[in-house]
C-alpha positions as a printed Julia matrix, in Angstrom:
148×3 Matrix{Float64}:
 -42.73  -48.68  -19.45
 -43.95  -45.14  -18.96
 -43.3   -45.39  -15.25
 -39.72  -46.57  -15.85
 -39.12  -43.65  -18.21
 -40.53  -41.18  -15.67
 -38.39  -42.74  -12.94
 -35.24  -42.41  -15.09
 -36.09  -38.8   -15.98
 -36.74  -37.98  -12.33
 -33.44  -39.57  -11.36
 -31.59  -37.55  -14.04
 -33.32  -34.35  -12.93
 -32.35  -35.03   -9.33
 -28.72  -35.55  -10.35
 -28.76  -32.24  -12.22
 -30.27  -30.47   -9.23
 -27.69  -31.97   -6.87
 -24.91  -31.01   -9.29
 -26.14  -27.42   -9.6
 -26.55  -27.1    -5.84
 -23.03  -28.44   -5.35
 -21.62  -25.85   -7.75
 -23.55  -23.12   -5.98
 -22.23  -24.2    -2.57
 -18.64  -24.36   -3.82
 -18.81  -20.86   -5.29
 -20.46  -19.5    -2.14
 -17.77  -21.07    0.04
 -15.0   -19.62   -2.14
 -16.49  -16.13   -1.9
 -16.77  -16.3     1.87
 -13.12  -17.34    2.11
 -11.9   -14.2     0.35
  -9.97  -11.86    2.6
 -12.27   -9.22    3.97
 -10.97   -5.75    3.2
 -10.82   -3.62    6.32
 -12.34   -0.18    6.66
  -9.54    0.97    8.99
  -6.45   -1.1     8.19
  -3.19   -0.1     9.85
  -0.07   -0.41    7.72
   3.47    0.89    7.98
   6.51    1.03    5.76
   9.74    3.01    5.5
  10.13    6.17    3.46
  13.41    8.05    2.92
  13.61   11.67    4.02
  15.55   13.81    6.52
  13.63   16.79    7.85
  10.35   18.43    8.77
   9.74   19.55    5.2
  10.11   15.94    4.08
   7.66   14.91    6.8
   5.03   17.32    5.55
   5.54   16.3     1.9
   5.38   12.55    2.68
   2.32   12.79    4.92
   0.49   15.07    2.46
   1.2    12.69   -0.44
  -0.13    9.75    1.57
  -3.24   11.65    2.7
  -4.05   12.66   -0.88
  -4.49    8.98   -1.74
  -8.2     8.18   -1.71
  -9.09    6.13    1.36
  -6.18    7.24    3.58
  -7.51    8.51    6.91
  -4.28    9.05    8.85
  -0.58    9.33    7.99
   2.33   10.04   10.31
   6.0     9.8     9.33
   8.82    9.64   11.9
  11.93   11.64   10.92
  14.31    9.45   12.97
  13.0     5.97   12.13
  11.69    6.84    8.63
   8.59    4.78    9.47
   5.31    5.9     7.89
   2.21    4.74    9.76
  -1.02    4.84    7.81
  -4.66    4.07    8.54
  -6.52    3.38    5.32
  -9.72    1.97    3.93
  -8.61   -1.14    2.01
 -11.84   -1.02    0.02
 -10.7     2.27   -1.57
  -6.9     2.01   -1.82
  -3.9    -0.24   -1.27
  -0.32    0.15   -0.06
   1.11    0.22   -3.59
  -1.09    3.19   -4.54
   0.05    5.14   -1.47
   3.68    4.29   -2.2
   3.28    5.5    -5.8
   1.94    8.84   -4.51
   4.98    9.21   -2.26
   7.39    8.23   -5.04
   5.75   10.87   -7.26
   6.69   13.64   -4.8
  10.34   12.53   -4.75
  10.76   10.17   -1.81
  12.07    6.6    -2.0
   9.96    3.92   -0.28
  10.55    0.37    0.89
   8.04   -2.3    -0.13
   6.75   -5.16    2.03
   9.86   -7.23    1.24
  12.07   -4.3     2.35
  13.11   -3.69   -1.26
  13.88   -0.04   -1.97
  11.76    1.59   -4.67
  13.42    4.72   -6.05
  11.64    7.93   -6.96
  12.34    9.07  -10.52
  15.14   11.58  -11.11
  12.54   14.22  -12.01
  10.57   13.61   -8.84
  13.7    13.6    -6.64
  15.02   16.79   -8.24
  11.73   18.52   -7.35
  12.35   18.26   -3.58
  13.79   21.27   -1.74
  17.63   21.44   -1.71
  17.73   20.82    2.05
  15.68   17.63    1.53
  18.17   15.85   -0.76
  18.27   12.73    1.42
  20.52   10.9    -1.07
  23.3    13.49   -0.58
  25.65   12.49    2.26
  26.69   16.11    2.94
  23.06   17.17    3.39
  22.47   14.21    5.75
  25.49   15.17    7.85
  24.33   18.79    7.91
  20.92   17.72    9.26
  22.58   15.57   11.91
  24.72   18.49   13.06
  27.94   16.65   12.14
  28.94   19.11    9.46
  30.52   22.12   11.13
  30.73   25.49    9.48
  34.3    26.24    8.56
  35.88   29.48    9.71
  37.05   31.96    7.11
  40.76   32.69    7.18
């Protein structure tokens, strides 16, 4: 009788051990399947702006985000290319920094995120990229009118 009881207890203990090991393996597998965050991830997205002053403001705002190693904005294509440490920052944080200095950004779904009125009003008058007349002036399409 004692041997049967010991055998049953041993069997129950083995089942518990197998169960615990199974849980451990499942959790370990789930952790290893998480996306590894890259130390030097390359991302790009569009940012509104129209001139060299905008370029400096946009790049500076991006670079001030912790973990951003490189930022270059193209005036013609409005594309901002960034190299960042994903362990320290994410795209949304960088975009929020750029919105805070007055420039609209486009998210990953190409949806336009607008800077607040206060932030936009803080940009230099020649950088008012929402104003069609300013855009035309930067493109050279707005000619100075002669005085009569």
